[in-house]
C-alpha positions in Angstrom: -19.1 4.1 -19.5 -15.9 2.3 -20.6 -14.6 4.9 -23.1 -14.1 8.6 -23.3 -12.6 11.1 -25.7 -9.7 13.0 -24.0 -8.2 16.4 -25.0 -5.0 17.9 -23.7 -5.3 21.6 -24.5 -1.9 23.2 -24.2 -0.5 26.6 -25.3 1.8 24.9 -28.0 0.0 21.6 -28.9 -3.4 20.1 -28.9 -3.6 16.3 -28.3 -6.6 14.0 -28.5 -7.1 10.3 -27.9 -9.5 7.6 -26.8 -8.9 6.4 -23.4 -10.4 3.1 -22.0 -11.3 2.7 -18.4 -8.5 0.2 -18.0 -6.0 3.0 -19.1 -5.6 1.9 -22.7 -4.9 5.0 -24.8 -5.9 4.7 -28.6 -6.2 6.6 -31.8 -3.9 9.4 -30.6 -3.8 12.6 -32.9 -1.9 15.9 -32.3 -1.7 19.3 -33.9 -0.4 22.8 -33.2 -2.6 24.9 -31.1 -2.0 28.0 -33.2 -2.8 30.2 -30.3 -2.0 33.4 -32.1 -5.0 32.7 -34.5 -7.4 33.6 -31.7 -10.2 31.9 -29.8 -12.4 30.9 -32.6 -9.8 29.3 -34.6 -8.4 27.3 -31.7 -11.9 26.1 -30.6 -12.6 24.9 -34.2 -9.2 23.2 -34.2 -10.1 21.3 -31.0 -13.4 20.4 -32.5 -12.0 19.0 -35.7 -9.3 17.0 -33.7 -12.0 15.4 -31.6 -14.1 14.5 -34.6 -11.1 12.9 -36.4 -10.4 10.8 -33.3 -14.1 9.8 -32.8 -14.2 8.9 -36.4 -11.0 6.8 -36.3 -12.6 4.9 -33.3 -16.2 4.9 -34.7 -17.6 6.4 -31.6 -21.2 7.6 -31.5 -22.2 11.0 -29.8 -22.9 9.4 -26.5 -19.2 9.2 -25.8 -18.3 12.4 -23.8 -15.2 14.5 -24.1 -12.9 15.3 -21.2 -10.6 18.3 -21.7 -7.8 19.8 -19.5 -6.8 23.4 -20.2 -4.3 26.0 -18.7 -5.2 29.2 -17.0 -7.6 29.9 -14.2 -10.9 28.3 -15.2 -14.2 27.3 -13.5 -15.0 23.7 -14.0 -18.7 24.1 -12.9 -19.4 26.8 -15.5 -16.9 25.6 -18.1 -15.4 29.0 -18.5 -11.7 29.7 -19.0 -11.2 33.0 -17.0 -7.8 33.7 -18.3 -4.9 32.0 -20.2 -1.9 34.2 -20.3 -0.2 32.2 -23.2 -3.3 32.2 -25.5 -4.3 35.3 -27.4 -7.7 36.6 -26.4 -8.5 33.9 -23.8 -10.4 35.8 -21.2 -13.8 34.6 -19.9 -14.2 32.1 -22.8 -17.2 29.7 -22.3 -15.1 26.8 -23.7 -17.4 24.0 -22.6 -20.6 25.6 -24.0 -19.0 26.4 -27.3 -17.6 22.9 -27.7 -20.8 21.2 -26.7 -22.7 23.2 -29.3 -20.1 22.4 -31.9 -19.7 18.8 -31.3 -23.1 17.7 -30.0 -21.3 15.8 -27.1 -21.1 16.3 -23.4 -17.9 18.1 -22.5 -16.2 18.0 -19.0 -13.6 20.7 -18.5 -10.9 21.0 -15.8 -7.7 22.6 -14.9 -4.6 20.7 -16.2 -2.9 20.5 -12.9 -5.9 19.1 -11.1 -6.4 16.8 -14.0 -2.9 15.4 -13.6 -3.6 14.6 -10.1 -6.7 12.5 -11.1 -4.9 10.8 -13.8 -2.1 9.6 -11.6 -4.7 8.2 -9.1 -6.7 6.4 -11.9 -4.0 5.3 -14.2 -0.4 6.2 -12.9 1.9 6.2 -10.0 -0.7 7.0 -7.4 -3.2 4.3 -8.4 -5.6 3.8 -5.6 -4.2 6.6 -3.4 -6.9 8.8 -1.6 -4.5 11.4 0.0 -2.3 12.8 -2.7 -0.3 16.0 -3.5 0.7 16.1 -7.2 3.1 18.6 -8.6 3.6 19.3 -12.3 7.0 20.8 -12.9 7.0 22.2 -16.5 7.5 25.7 -17.8 5.2 26.7 -15.0 4.3 24.8 -11.8 0.9 23.4 -11.3 -0.6 20.7 -9.2 -3.6 19.2 -7.5 -4.5 17.9 -4.1 -6.7 14.9 -3.3 -7.9 14.5 0.3 -10.1 11.6 1.4 -10.7 10.8 -2.2 -12.0 14.3 -3.2 -10.3 16.7 -5.4 -9.8 19.9 -3.6 -10.6 22.8 -5.9 -12.1 25.4 -3.7 -15.4 27.4 -4.1 -14.9 28.4 -7.8 -12.6 25.5 -8.8 -9.6 27.8 -8.8 -7.7 26.2 -5.9 -4.4 24.4 -5.3 -2.3 26.8 -7.4 0.7 25.0 -5.9 3.2 26.9 -8.1 2.1 30.2 -6.6 2.6 29.5 -3.1 5.2 32.0 -1.8 8.2 30.7 0.1 10.2 33.8 0.4 8.8 37.4 0.8 12.0 38.8 -0.5 12.5 36.3 -3.3 12.3 36.7 -7.1 9.3 38.1 -8.9 7.1 35.4 -10.3 5.3 35.3 -13.8 1.9 35.6 -11.8 3.1 39.0 -10.4 3.7 37.5 -6.9 7.0 37.5 -5.0 9.0 34.4 -4.0 6.6 31.7 -5.5 7.7 28.1 -5.8 7.6 28.6 -9.6 10.0 31.5 -9.4 12.6 29.0 -8.3 11.7 25.6 -10.0 9.5 26.5 -13.0 11.2 25.8 -16.4 11.5 29.5 -17.1 13.2 30.1 -13.6 15.7 27.3 -14.1 16.6 28.7 -17.5 17.0 32.1 -16.0 19.5 30.8 -13.4 21.3 28.7 -16.1 21.6 31.7 -18.3 23.2 33.6 -15.4 25.8 30.8 -14.9 26.7 30.9 -18.6 27.1 34.7 -18.5 29.3 34.5 -15.5 31.4 31.7 -17.0 30.7 29.3 -14.2 29.4 26.4 -16.3 31.2 25.4 -19.4 28.9 22.4 -19.7 25.8 24.6 -19.9 27.5 26.8 -22.5 28.3 23.6 -24.6 24.7 22.3 -24.3 23.1 25.7 -25.2 25.7 26.3 -28.0 24.7 29.6 -29.5 21.1 29.4 -28.3 19.3 30.3 -25.1 19.8 28.2 -22.0 16.7 26.0 -21.2 15.5 24.1 -18.2 16.3 20.9 -20.1 20.0 22.0 -20.4 20.2 22.6 -16.8 18.8 19.2 -16.0 21.1 17.6 -18.5 24.2 19.4 -17.2 23.3 18.3 -13.7 22.9 14.8 -14.6 26.3 14.7 -16.4 28.1 16.0 -13.3 28.1 19.9 -13.6 28.4 21.1 -10.1 27.0 24.5 -10.8 23.9 23.1 -12.4 23.5 20.6 -9.6 23.5 23.7 -7.2 20.7 25.3 -9.1 18.5 22.1 -8.8 19.5 21.9 -5.1 18.2 25.5 -4.4 15.1 24.9 -6.5 14.4 21.6 -4.6 14.8 23.4 -1.3 12.2 26.1 -2.3 9.9 23.3 -3.5 10.3 21.5 -0.2 9.4 24.6 1.7 6.2 24.9 -0.2 5.4 21.2 -0.1 6.0 21.2 3.7 3.1 23.5 4.2 0.9 21.2 2.1 2.1 18.2 4.0 1.2 19.9 7.3 -2.2 20.9 6.1 -3.4 17.9 4.1 -1.4 15.0 5.7 -1.0 13.2 2.3 0.3 9.7 2.0 2.0 10.4 -1.4 3.7 13.2 -3.3 4.0 12.6 -7.0 6.2 14.8 -9.3 5.5 15.1 -13.0 6.5 17.3 -15.9 9.8 18.0 -17.8 11.7 19.3 -14.8 11.0 16.0 -12.9 13.2 14.2 -15.6 16.0 15.4 -13.2 15.1 12.3 -11.2 17.4 11.7 -8.1 19.0 15.2 -8.6 15.6 16.5 -7.5 14.3 13.7 -5.3 17.5 13.5 -3.1 17.5 17.2 -2.0 13.7 16.9 -1.6 14.1 14.1 0.8 16.6 16.0 2.7 14.8 19.3 2.9 11.2 18.2 3.5 11.8 17.0 7.0 13.5 20.3 7.9 10.3 22.2 7.1 7.4 19.8 7.8 6.2 18.4 11.0 8.3 15.3 11.7 5.5 13.0 12.7 3.5 14.0 9.6 6.2 13.9 7.0 7.8 10.6 8.1 4.8 8.8 6.4 4.9 10.6 3.2 6.4 8.9 0.1 7.9 10.7 -2.9 7.4 9.3 -6.4 7.8 10.4 -10.0 4.9 10.4 -12.4 4.3 7.3 -14.4 2.3 8.9 -17.1 5.0 11.0 -18.9 3.9 13.1 -21.9 0.5 11.5 -21.7 -0.4 13.0 -18.4 -2.7 15.6 -19.9 -4.6 13.0 -21.7 -5.0 10.7 -18.8 -6.0 13.7 -16.7 -8.7 14.6 -19.1 -10.0 11.1 -19.3 -10.1 10.7 -15.5 -12.1 13.9 -15.2 -14.6 12.7 -17.7 -15.0 9.2 -16.1 -15.4 10.6 -12.6 -17.8 13.4 -13.7 -20.0 10.7 -15.3 -20.2 8.9 -12.0 -20.9 11.8 -9.6 -23.5 14.3 -9.1 -22.8 18.0 -9.0 -19.5 19.8 -9.6 -17.3 18.0 -7.0 -15.0 15.3 -8.2 -14.7 12.3 -5.9 -13.0 9.0 -6.3 -15.2 5.9 -6.2 
């Protein structure tokens, strides 16, 4: 199989494209998710987008669809258990509903795990068989590949990297936990800390960037990149928390590579530099000294490449496990 249809199902936007095995991305289309319209309307929107792209590319029904979606979901059953930013998305049999609607095979996976697969097949981790991938967006997701196998756990719910707790007395996380990595470096957490700087008068640069609107993670990153010491301190603290969590994964999985993607990773060296300093503090020296840190090479197309990677690998394997060739 040399071509698949890929769908990036986000809470805000739906994106679909044709992806070739060599990584060429074609016939891209995008539309608003319209999450408030409910489950039936969103599924119909996904189906129409896939049909439009398939028509553009003149693909017959033998070409499968790979889709990555948010929220806890079971890849083996194709059921989205819960998506907190999508109205009514609890125990939705997404794969079955789409297969019935499209008449195509559908492969469903978590967006964080998909991103890890996408980087290995098409991005910054090409050829890597021992990887920790972290998606730093509004929330924090990720995936782990060990000995060429995607680690998902018994129900496919594993490697929720953002919800590893690094401080039992830390801030409350969106998941309900305490001191999670996401509560320090998720986009909403950086916005929270940036807003606190503005209210206290400690960052005129952030106040300028936000104007009369709310402070966002992008504002914090931009302020740090333009020399704002207070914003840089926020990223330093966030990177230290991330280093604590990643150190545990380094000690457990002994990866050769850690790849960072998502909007927050656009901070570049303001994130990588403190990570390089803090990781050796928390991880075992003779393990971490062989780990390389890289930024994602897939940018805004990470979800599409992740969905494509899942579809390609599922077509080559047997059973629910995803293993690299």
